[in-house]
N, C-alpha and C positions, 0 to 999 in steps of 0.2 A: 504493500500499500504506499509506504514511504517512497519507494523507488518510483512508483507511478506518479506520485505528486511531484517528485523532483524532475522527472522527464517532462511532465506537462508544463511546469514552470520554466524549464530550460527552453522548450519550444516557444513558449509565450515570450520569453526574453529576446530570443533571436528574431522572431517574426516581428515583434513590436519595434525593435530597433531598426529593422529593415524598412520601416515606413517613413523614415526621416524625409526623403524626397517627396513623398505624397503630400506633406504639409508645407514643405519649404518652397517648392517650385511655384505653386499658385501665388504665394506671397511675393516671389520675385516678379511674377507676371503683373502684379499690382504696382510694381515700381520700388519695392522695398530693397534696401541694400542687404548684403549678407550680414553685416554687423548689426543692423536693426533686427533682423529675424532672430539672430542668436541672442541678442539682448533680451528679447521677449522670452525665448526658450529658457535661458538660464535664470532670469529673474523670477519668472513665475514658478519654474520648477524648484528653485531654492526656497521660495516662500512656502510652497506646498509641502516640501520635504521638511522644512523647519517646523511647520505646523504639526506634521505627523510625529516628529520627534518630541515636541512639546506635549501633545496629547497622550503619548505613551509614557510620559513622565521621565524621559531620559535626559541626561545632562548634556549641555552644550560646552562644558568646560574642556579645555585642552591642556595636556601636559606641555610645559614650556618648550621642551626639546622638540615637539612636533610642529610648532608654529611655522618655522622657516621652511621645512620640507613640504608642509601643506600648501604654503604660498607658491612654491616652485611647482608642485604637482598641479595646483589649480591653473597656473599659467600654461603649463604644457598641455593639460587637458583641453583648455579653451582654444589653444592654437591648433590642436588636432581637429576640433570642431570647425574652426574658422577655415582651415585649409580644405576640409572635406566639402563643406557647404559651398565654398567658392568654386570648387571643381565642378559642381552641378551646372555651372554656367557654361562650361566648355566641353562637356562630354555627356554621353548617355548615362543616366543615373544607375543603370544596371551594371555597366562596366565599372563605374566609380565604386559601387558597393562591393564588387568582387575584388578590386585592387585593395580596398581597405582591409580585406580579409588576410592581407600579408602581415598583419601585426604580429602574429606568433613567430614568424620567421625573423622579423626585426628584433623581437624580444630575445630570441635564441642568440642572435648575433651580439646584442648588447651584453647579455650575460657572459658571453665568451670574451669579448674585448675588455669590458670593464671589470667583471668579477672573475675572470679567468676560468669559467666553467668549460668543461671539455665539449668540443663540437663533434658529435658522433657522425658516423657515415650516413645514417638516415637523414640527419639534418642537412648534410652537404648535398645529398641527392635531392631533398626537398627544395633547397635553394636553387639548384640547377633547373629543376622542373618548373619552379615558379618563374624563373627568368625566361624560360621558353614560353610560358603562358603569357607573360607580359609582352614578349615579342609579338605574339599573335594579336594581342589586344591593341598594340600600337598601330597595326595595319589591319583592321577587322574586315575590310572589304566594303563594297558599295552599300549605301543605305544606313550605315552606322555612323554616329556622330562622335568623333573622338579627336582630341588635339594633344600635341606634346605638352602644352601648358597644363591642360587638365590632368594628364597622367602624372606629371611632376607634382602637382598640388596634392593629389590623393595619395601618392607614394610618401610624400613628406608627412601627410596626415597620419598614415599608418605607422611611420617611424616615430612620430611624436607620441602616438598612443602607446607604442612599444616602450618608450622612455617612461611614460606614466606608469605602466604596469610593472616595469623594473623597479621603480621607486616604491610601488605598493608592496612588492615582494621583499625589498631589502631595507627600506627606511623604517624608522621608529613610527612614523605617521601611518604606515600601512597596518599597524597593529590595533588602531582604534576601531570602534564598531563600524560596520558597513554603512548604515544610514548617516552617521556623523561624517564618515570619510567622504561620502558622496555629497553631502550638504556643503562641506567646506571646500571641496573641489569645485563645485558650482559657484559658491560665494566668491572664492579667491580668483576664479576664472573670470569674474566680472572685471578684474583689473585690465585684462586684455581689451575688453570692449570699451572701457573708460578711455583708454589711450586711442583706440581706433575711432572713437566718436567725439573726441575733444571733450572729455568729461561728460559724456552722454548728451551733449548739446546737439549732435547730428543724428540722434536717434529719430527715425521717421515715425510719424503717427500712422495708425492703421484706420482706414475707413471702416466704420462700424456697419458692416453688412454680415449676413449669415455665414457666407463662405469664409471671409477673413477671420471672423471670431472663431469659427470651427477650426481653422488652420492654426491660429495662435494657441488656442486651448489644446488642440491635438498634439502639436509639436512639443509642448511643455509636459504633457502627460503620457502619451502613448510611447514614443521612443525614448523618453527620458525617465519619468517617475516609474511607470509600469515596468519598463525594461530593466532599469537598474535594481528596483526592489525585487523583481522576479529572479534576476540572475543571482542576487545575494542569497535568497532563500534556496534556490536550486542548488547552489554550491554546497550549502549546509546539508542538504538532503542527500545528494548523490555524488558530490565531489566536483572539483574543478575540471578534471579531464573529460568526463562525459558531457558536462555543460559546454566545454570548448568544442567538442565534436558536433553537438547540436547547433552550435553557432554557424555551421555551414548553411543553415536555413536563412541566415541574414542576407547574404548576397543573392540567394535565390528569390527571396521576397523582394529585394530591391529591383531585381531584373523583371519580375512580374509586375511590379508597380510601373516601371518604365514602359513595358509593353501594353498593359491594360489601360493606363491613364494618360500616357504621354505619347503614344504612337511610336515608340521606339522599335527598331527592327533588330532581330537577332540573326546575324549572319552565321554561316557555318564556321568561319574562322574565329569569330568572337566567342561562339559557344565552345569551341575546342579550347581556346585560351582560358575561359572561365573554368572549364572542367579540369584542366591541368593545375590551375592555382588551387581550386578547392580540394582536389585530390591530394596534392602535395602537402598542403597545410594539415589535412586530416591525417595523413601518414605521419607527419611530424608529431602531431598531438598524440596519436596512438603509440608511437615509439616511446614517448616520454612516459606514458602510462605504464608500459612494460618495464 
């Protein structure tokens, strides 16, 4: 029963996070900047998560030694979001969602270079296969929308998130409770958007119509609060490795969103590239489990 609950929450976490472009792209079409969209996402999500922590009677206090790492983690976390959301302007959201799935590969490389952890043969094979997948996505064929700028942005996003996850694994800040860690990551991440919008002076208002309100509310709750809370509980129920494997549903969801809602085309070459990347990352995760 516990396993079933964990699997269900792992699926929910991956699928809900894959809906990011579903809410972001319509707001872009309304003329909002990437920074404005993410300001609404982070501020509303932080407020809701803070309310949840308060209602649960949990403490907001932080050990002094965790403050600086949390500030750095929040900034890196926000940069990852900023780079990913900006990439949506330059490429199909399905391809962007798949490239973001490179994060475990970057995490493995960071752990090797910074913390001197051994790089196994399976990891090396996964990296080579991922590189082949990226090569196919760089030239996906007629009908697909992709650019070098978009690819660079989303790869940098995956790398930034890899840095964030390495800090979660290795810093003192990573030892605080999941809701508090997420809350302060969102809160300190607002530093990035304060700089990007001249102290929030350039944050654009949202026209109050049903679509815009649904998109703002949706982006703060579905791929943020629901996804983050679900992944934390899922990890407690079944462990990080099975949850990571279920994370393959995230790029699949992103691809379906692009096809069903934005008229994106899935070429044979892009499909092969996505399959290589997803397969390589799942091989990497499975090898770590063993």
